[in-house]
matplotlib code that plots the C-alpha trace (Angstrom):
import matplotlib.pyplot as plt

x = [24.4, 22.8, 26.3, 27.4, 24.3, 24.9, 28.6, 27.7, 25.0, 27.0, 30.6, 30.8, 27.8, 28.9, 32.4, 31.0, 28.9, 31.8, 33.9, 31.0, 30.6, 34.4, 34.6, 31.4, 32.9, 36.1, 34.2, 32.2, 35.4, 36.9, 33.6, 33.5, 37.0, 36.2, 38.2, 35.6, 35.1, 36.1, 39.3, 38.8, 41.3, 41.1, 41.7, 40.6, 42.8, 41.2, 41.9, 44.9, 44.5, 46.6, 49.5, 49.9, 53.6, 53.3, 54.7, 52.1, 51.5, 49.6, 47.9, 46.9, 44.6, 43.2, 42.5, 42.0, 42.7, 42.1, 40.7, 41.8, 38.4, 39.4, 43.1, 42.7, 40.4, 42.4, 45.7, 44.0, 43.0, 46.5, 48.1, 45.5, 46.6, 50.2, 49.3, 47.6, 50.5, 53.3, 51.8, 51.4, 48.8, 47.5, 45.5, 43.8, 42.6, 41.8, 42.1, 45.1, 44.9, 46.8, 49.9, 50.9, 54.2, 52.6, 50.6, 53.3, 55.8, 53.6, 53.9, 56.7, 55.8, 53.7, 52.2, 50.6, 48.0, 47.4, 47.2, 46.5, 46.3, 47.5, 46.0, 47.7, 47.4, 50.7, 51.0, 50.5, 53.2, 55.7, 54.9, 55.4, 58.5, 60.0, 58.9, 60.7, 63.9, 64.1, 63.9, 60.4, 59.9, 57.7, 56.3, 54.6, 52.5, 51.6, 49.5, 51.5, 53.8, 51.3, 50.0, 51.0, 51.5, 51.7, 51.3, 53.7, 56.9, 58.7, 56.6, 57.8, 61.3, 62.3, 59.8, 59.4, 62.5, 60.9, 57.8, 55.1, 54.4, 51.9, 51.1, 50.0, 46.3, 45.5, 46.0, 45.9, 47.0, 49.7, 51.9, 55.5, 58.8, 60.2, 63.9, 65.1, 68.4, 69.3, 68.2, 70.3, 67.5, 64.9, 62.0, 63.4, 65.4, 62.4, 61.7, 62.3, 64.8, 61.9, 59.0, 56.0, 53.3, 50.1, 49.7, 49.4, 53.0, 54.1, 56.5, 58.5, 60.1, 63.5, 65.2, 65.9, 68.7, 71.4, 69.4, 68.0, 68.8, 67.0, 65.6, 63.5, 63.2, 61.0, 62.0, 60.5, 60.8, 58.3, 55.3, 54.2, 55.3, 53.2, 49.8, 47.0, 46.8, 49.0, 51.2, 53.2, 56.4, 56.7, 59.9, 62.5, 65.4, 66.5, 63.1, 63.2, 59.9, 60.8, 63.5, 64.4, 66.4, 66.9, 65.5, 67.7, 67.5, 64.3, 63.9, 61.6, 60.5, 58.5, 56.8, 55.1, 53.2, 49.6, 46.8, 44.7, 43.2, 44.6, 48.2, 47.5, 46.7, 49.8, 52.2, 55.4, 54.1, 52.6, 55.9, 57.7, 55.5, 55.6, 59.4, 59.6, 57.4, 59.5, 62.7, 61.3, 60.2, 63.7, 65.8, 68.1, 71.3, 69.8, 68.4, 70.0, 72.6, 72.1]
y = [-207.3, -210.7, -212.3, -210.4, -211.5, -215.1, -214.8, -213.5, -216.1, -219.1, -218.1, -215.2, -216.1, -219.8, -218.6, -216.1, -218.8, -221.1, -218.4, -217.7, -221.4, -221.7, -218.8, -219.9, -223.4, -221.8, -219.7, -222.7, -224.7, -222.0, -221.7, -225.5, -225.4, -222.6, -219.9, -217.3, -218.3, -215.7, -216.7, -218.0, -218.0, -220.3, -219.3, -222.3, -225.4, -228.8, -231.6, -233.8, -237.6, -239.7, -241.1, -244.0, -244.0, -244.2, -241.5, -238.7, -237.3, -234.1, -234.1, -230.5, -229.6, -226.1, -224.1, -220.4, -220.7, -223.3, -226.4, -229.8, -231.4, -234.8, -235.0, -234.0, -236.9, -239.3, -238.2, -238.4, -242.0, -242.8, -241.4, -243.3, -246.5, -245.6, -245.0, -248.4, -250.3, -248.4, -248.0, -244.2, -242.1, -239.7, -236.5, -235.0, -231.4, -228.2, -226.2, -223.9, -223.0, -226.2, -224.4, -223.1, -224.0, -226.3, -228.4, -228.5, -229.9, -233.0, -234.0, -236.0, -235.0, -232.2, -233.0, -230.3, -232.0, -229.5, -226.6, -223.4, -219.7, -217.8, -219.9, -218.6, -215.7, -213.9, -215.8, -219.1, -218.2, -217.5, -220.7, -222.8, -221.0, -221.6, -225.2, -225.9, -224.0, -225.9, -229.4, -229.9, -232.3, -231.3, -233.0, -230.7, -232.0, -230.2, -227.1, -226.7, -224.7, -223.9, -220.3, -217.5, -215.1, -215.2, -212.5, -214.6, -214.7, -217.1, -219.9, -219.7, -218.3, -220.6, -223.5, -224.3, -222.5, -221.2, -219.4, -221.1, -219.3, -221.4, -224.7, -225.7, -225.3, -226.9, -229.7, -229.3, -232.8, -234.4, -237.4, -236.5, -238.2, -237.7, -238.2, -239.7, -237.9, -239.2, -242.8, -243.1, -241.5, -243.9, -242.0, -242.5, -245.7, -247.7, -245.5, -246.7, -245.0, -243.8, -242.7, -241.6, -239.7, -237.8, -234.6, -230.9, -229.8, -226.8, -224.2, -222.1, -218.7, -220.3, -223.6, -224.2, -226.6, -224.4, -224.3, -227.8, -231.5, -232.3, -235.9, -235.8, -233.4, -233.4, -233.7, -230.7, -232.3, -235.0, -232.6, -229.1, -226.6, -223.6, -222.0, -221.6, -217.9, -216.2, -219.3, -218.3, -220.4, -222.1, -224.0, -223.6, -225.5, -227.0, -228.1, -229.9, -231.4, -233.2, -232.1, -231.8, -229.3, -228.0, -225.0, -224.5, -227.9, -228.9, -230.8, -230.2, -232.7, -231.2, -232.8, -230.8, -233.8, -234.7, -232.7, -235.6, -238.2, -241.0, -239.9, -241.3, -244.8, -244.9, -247.4, -245.4, -242.2, -243.9, -245.6, -242.3, -240.5, -243.4, -243.5, -239.7, -239.8, -242.6, -240.7, -237.6, -239.6, -241.0, -239.1, -236.7, -238.5, -241.7, -240.3, -240.2, -237.4, -234.6]
z = [-129.6, -129.9, -130.1, -127.0, -125.2, -126.0, -125.1, -121.7, -121.2, -122.2, -121.3, -118.8, -116.6, -116.1, -115.2, -112.7, -111.1, -110.8, -109.1, -106.7, -105.9, -105.4, -102.9, -101.2, -100.7, -99.4, -96.9, -95.8, -95.3, -93.1, -91.1, -90.6, -89.3, -86.8, -88.4, -87.5, -83.8, -81.2, -79.4, -75.8, -72.9, -70.0, -66.4, -64.2, -64.6, -64.9, -62.4, -63.2, -63.0, -60.6, -62.7, -60.3, -60.9, -64.7, -67.0, -67.2, -70.7, -71.5, -75.0, -75.6, -78.5, -77.9, -81.1, -81.5, -85.2, -87.9, -86.3, -87.7, -87.0, -88.3, -87.4, -83.7, -82.7, -84.8, -83.1, -79.7, -80.4, -81.5, -78.4, -76.3, -78.0, -77.2, -73.5, -73.3, -74.9, -73.2, -69.7, -69.7, -68.0, -70.6, -70.1, -73.2, -72.7, -74.4, -71.2, -71.4, -67.8, -67.1, -68.3, -64.9, -63.1, -60.5, -63.0, -65.7, -63.2, -62.9, -66.6, -68.1, -71.7, -73.3, -76.7, -78.9, -81.1, -83.9, -81.5, -83.6, -82.9, -79.8, -77.0, -73.8, -71.5, -70.7, -67.5, -69.2, -71.8, -69.1, -67.3, -70.4, -71.4, -68.0, -68.0, -71.3, -70.3, -67.1, -68.7, -70.2, -73.0, -76.0, -79.0, -81.6, -84.5, -87.7, -86.8, -83.6, -86.0, -88.7, -88.2, -90.5, -87.6, -83.9, -81.2, -79.0, -81.1, -78.8, -80.3, -83.9, -83.0, -80.2, -79.8, -83.5, -84.8, -88.0, -89.2, -91.2, -94.5, -96.6, -98.2, -101.7, -102.5, -105.8, -105.4, -101.6, -100.6, -102.7, -102.7, -102.0, -101.2, -97.8, -97.2, -93.9, -93.3, -89.8, -89.2, -86.1, -84.1, -82.6, -84.3, -87.9, -87.9, -89.1, -92.2, -95.7, -97.9, -100.2, -97.9, -99.9, -98.0, -98.9, -96.9, -96.8, -97.2, -95.1, -96.4, -93.8, -94.0, -93.8, -93.3, -89.6, -90.4, -88.7, -85.5, -85.2, -85.9, -89.1, -89.2, -92.4, -95.3, -98.4, -102.1, -103.7, -107.1, -106.0, -105.6, -106.8, -104.1, -105.2, -104.4, -106.9, -106.2, -108.8, -108.9, -105.8, -105.6, -102.1, -102.8, -100.1, -101.6, -98.3, -96.9, -93.5, -92.3, -89.0, -86.5, -82.9, -80.9, -77.3, -75.4, -72.3, -70.6, -72.4, -75.7, -78.6, -81.3, -84.2, -87.2, -89.9, -91.0, -90.0, -91.5, -92.4, -90.0, -92.2, -91.1, -87.7, -89.0, -91.2, -89.6, -90.5, -89.0, -86.0, -85.3, -85.7, -83.2, -80.8, -80.8, -80.6, -77.5, -75.9, -76.7, -75.0, -72.0, -71.5, -69.0, -70.9, -69.9, -71.3, -74.5, -77.9, -78.0, -80.4]

ax = plt.figure().add_subplot(projection="3d")
ax.plot(x, y, z, "-o")
ax.set_aspect("equal")
plt.show()
């Protein structure tokens, strides 16, 4: 019995404590990133600034799911830099009521900065869908396509073109090699042949390659595409990370990169998002053909 008591005291008990600390930290992390906050829906639209003849860009960052508390302000600052250097008028907001036909028609580009969860009322969904189909321009970053499930299926099926599944956990952030596949596009022509980034690497339910124009994919041999829980394999084989496509007369550019604030000070990624924005702001007949 004494041996069993010592075994429990020096082996079992420390392991149990470590497990409790691990799960407590996980709970705290989710709480800190607002995973337990009751979803909110906006009904009164904010005032839109006068664009004074400049391109008007909406940067939307509402979250009813995991909130990227570091990445969102970093991306906002980056887009503010772009607006200053390129002569845009930028409107950052978390008020989803701006997604109505009258207000959306005033914007030349809609950017979703790590938007998570279902954030729209049914009327706002229809307004945004109609806006895109009639020629809207959309840039989605990371969590814009990063929820495991959506009530509004148009978002993963049409806007993003695939459903997020998961990402590696241990290690969470990993160096990996990204493969520029199409460097004729303005957003990727500057990229090196070997582009190494550190990020949270999304896995999707399927490759959207047959439905989109893939610009950048990831080399799954360059990182560990699995989760810690039961060693779940997240490898896709064909694993696009950045692409663009059309919805009716509208255009969508999506990048799965950008969980960490440091992404938005990385020159390669900043240039990619700047050139993607400029490409979307071009008139469709002047833009790069698909």
